[in-house]
C-alpha positions as CSV (number, residue, x, y, z in Angstrom):
1,X,113.9,26.1,234.7
2,X,114.9,26.7,238.4
3,X,112.0,27.7,240.6
4,X,113.9,30.8,241.9
5,X,116.9,33.0,241.5
6,X,118.3,31.5,244.8
7,X,118.1,28.0,243.1
8,X,120.2,29.3,240.2
9,X,122.7,30.7,242.5
10,X,123.0,27.6,244.5
11,X,123.8,25.9,241.3
12,X,126.5,28.3,240.6
13,X,128.3,27.4,243.9
14,X,127.9,23.8,243.1
15,X,129.7,24.2,239.8
16,X,132.6,25.9,241.6
17,X,132.9,23.5,244.7
18,X,132.0,20.1,243.5
19,X,134.9,18.2,241.8
20,X,132.6,15.5,240.8
21,X,130.8,17.9,238.4
22,X,134.1,18.0,236.2
23,X,134.6,14.3,236.3
24,X,130.9,13.7,235.3
25,X,131.3,16.1,232.4
26,X,134.6,14.2,231.3
27,X,132.6,10.8,231.4
28,X,129.8,12.4,229.5
29,X,132.2,13.9,226.9
30,X,133.9,10.5,226.2
31,X,130.6,8.5,226.0
32,X,129.0,10.9,223.6
33,X,132.1,11.3,221.2
34,X,132.2,7.6,221.1
35,X,128.6,7.1,220.4
36,X,128.6,9.8,217.7
37,X,131.2,7.6,215.7
38,X,129.1,4.4,216.2
39,X,125.7,5.9,215.3
40,X,126.9,8.0,212.4
41,X,128.4,4.8,210.8
42,X,125.5,2.6,211.7
43,X,123.2,5.3,210.4
44,X,124.8,5.4,207.0
45,X,124.8,1.7,206.7
46,X,121.2,1.3,207.8
47,X,120.0,4.3,205.8
48,X,118.3,5.6,208.8
49,X,117.6,9.3,209.3
50,X,116.6,8.8,212.9
51,X,120.0,7.1,213.7
52,X,121.9,9.8,211.8
53,X,120.0,12.7,213.6
54,X,120.8,10.8,217.0
55,X,124.5,10.6,215.9
56,X,124.6,14.4,215.3
57,X,122.9,14.9,218.7
58,X,125.6,12.9,220.4
59,X,128.2,15.2,218.6
60,X,126.4,18.3,219.7
61,X,126.3,17.0,223.2
62,X,130.0,16.2,223.1
63,X,130.7,19.8,222.1
64,X,128.4,21.0,224.9
65,X,130.3,19.0,227.5
66,X,133.6,20.3,226.2
67,X,132.3,23.9,226.5
68,X,130.9,23.2,229.9
69,X,134.3,21.8,231.1
70,X,135.9,25.0,229.8
71,X,133.7,27.2,232.2
72,X,133.7,25.2,235.2
73,X,134.3,27.7,237.9
74,X,133.7,30.7,235.9
75,X,131.3,33.5,236.9
76,X,127.6,33.1,236.5
77,X,127.5,35.6,233.6
78,X,130.1,33.7,231.6
79,X,128.2,30.2,232.1
80,X,125.0,32.0,231.1
81,X,126.8,33.2,227.9
82,X,127.9,29.7,227.3
83,X,124.5,28.3,227.8
84,X,123.1,30.8,225.4
85,X,125.6,29.6,222.8
86,X,124.7,26.1,223.4
87,X,121.0,26.8,223.1
88,X,121.6,28.1,219.5
89,X,123.4,24.8,218.7
90,X,120.4,23.0,219.9
91,X,118.0,25.0,217.8
92,X,120.5,24.6,214.8
93,X,120.4,20.8,215.3
94,X,116.6,21.0,215.2
95,X,116.6,22.7,211.9
96,X,119.0,20.2,210.4
97,X,116.9,17.3,211.4
98,X,113.8,18.8,210.0
99,X,115.5,19.4,206.7
100,X,116.9,15.8,206.7
101,X,113.6,14.2,207.3
102,X,112.1,16.2,204.3
103,X,114.9,15.1,201.9
104,X,114.4,11.5,203.2
105,X,110.7,11.7,202.4
106,X,111.3,13.0,198.9
107,X,113.9,10.1,198.2
108,X,111.6,7.5,199.6
109,X,114.2,5.2,201.0
110,X,113.5,2.7,203.8
111,X,116.0,2.0,206.6
112,X,117.2,-1.4,208.0
113,X,115.1,-2.0,211.1
114,X,117.4,-4.6,212.8
115,X,120.4,-2.1,212.6
116,X,118.1,0.7,214.0
117,X,117.0,-1.3,216.9
118,X,120.5,-2.6,218.0
119,X,122.1,0.7,217.8
120,X,119.3,2.3,219.4
121,X,119.5,0.0,222.5
122,X,123.3,0.6,222.7
123,X,122.7,4.4,222.6
124,X,119.9,4.1,225.2
125,X,122.2,2.3,227.6
126,X,125.0,5.0,227.2
127,X,122.6,7.7,227.6
128,X,120.8,6.4,230.7
129,X,124.2,6.0,232.4
130,X,125.2,9.5,231.6
131,X,121.6,11.0,232.7
132,X,122.0,9.1,235.9
133,X,125.4,10.9,236.5
134,X,123.9,14.3,235.7
135,X,120.7,13.9,237.6
136,X,121.8,15.7,240.8
137,X,122.8,18.7,238.7
138,X,119.4,19.1,236.9
139,X,118.4,22.1,238.9
140,X,121.5,24.1,238.7
141,X,122.3,27.3,236.7
142,X,121.5,27.6,232.9
143,X,124.7,25.7,232.0
144,X,124.1,22.9,234.2
145,X,120.5,22.6,233.2
146,X,121.5,22.6,229.4
147,X,123.6,19.7,230.0
148,X,120.8,17.7,231.9
149,X,118.3,18.6,229.2
150,X,120.6,17.2,226.5
151,X,121.1,14.0,228.2
152,X,117.4,13.6,229.1
153,X,116.4,14.2,225.5
154,X,119.0,11.8,224.1
155,X,117.5,8.9,226.3
156,X,114.0,9.7,225.1
157,X,115.2,9.9,221.5
158,X,116.9,6.6,221.8
159,X,113.7,4.8,223.0
160,X,111.9,6.6,220.1
161,X,114.5,5.1,217.6
162,X,113.9,1.7,218.9
163,X,110.0,2.1,218.5
164,X,110.6,3.5,215.0
165,X,112.7,0.3,214.2
166,X,109.7,-1.8,215.2
167,X,107.5,0.4,213.1
168,X,109.7,0.0,210.0
169,X,109.9,-3.8,210.5
170,X,106.1,-4.1,210.9
171,X,105.1,-1.7,208.0
172,X,108.1,-1.9,205.6
173,X,107.8,1.9,205.3
174,X,110.2,4.7,206.2
175,X,107.5,6.7,207.8
176,X,108.3,5.5,211.4
177,X,111.9,6.6,210.9
178,X,110.9,10.0,209.6
179,X,108.5,10.5,212.4
180,X,111.0,9.8,215.1
181,X,113.5,12.2,213.4
182,X,110.9,14.9,213.4
183,X,110.2,14.2,217.2
184,X,113.9,14.5,217.9
185,X,114.0,17.8,216.3
186,X,111.1,19.0,218.3
187,X,112.9,17.8,221.6
188,X,115.9,19.8,220.5
189,X,113.8,22.8,219.6
190,X,111.9,22.8,223.0
191,X,115.1,22.2,225.1
192,X,116.9,24.9,223.2
193,X,114.1,27.4,224.0
194,X,114.1,26.5,227.7
195,X,117.9,27.0,228.0
196,X,117.8,30.1,226.0
197,X,115.1,31.7,228.2
198,X,116.9,30.8,231.4
199,X,120.3,32.0,230.1
200,X,118.7,35.4,229.1
201,X,117.1,35.6,232.7
202,X,120.4,35.0,234.4
203,X,122.3,37.5,232.2
204,X,119.6,40.2,233.1
205,X,120.0,39.2,236.9
206,X,123.9,39.8,236.7
207,X,123.4,43.0,234.7
208,X,120.9,44.4,237.3
């Protein structure tokens, strides 16, 4: 979270004055929408819950960027409300992944490690690029911070997917895939809580 209310307010002015913010959001939206299609198809082919979870995370982020574009230049109150909505999406994603991992454990299927590793590397490249574009906005208002947290979590998740691929290859078990899916859900959960708390704080500041 921002270290002070002033830092959040400065982020508010940055959102209104910096035309690069809108261009960065468009780039992030296009990359995430494309990677959702790639990873969802690859996850189905490889029978990987971690890839499918990462694909849904790309979709969630694409929706987040679209919403963020819609509120660029809006008041702090509206951006805080938008961030609050996005935090609920992040928490919902966490619940879906937890449920998916449990179902995969019951079914006992094992994913294709080669496909997992290749797509995980591609997704990591995409997310690192987006994260670098968003880095300068990581300490803005709740809306900006939510976008940064999503991108950061994605890059971490991609590395985890690649490690899971090595684990599946080495053990012949689905456990590494399921463990990574659970880790990704935990990232979404903690990120959603952070954004939720900051959005509530900003809404209280506006109302005061």
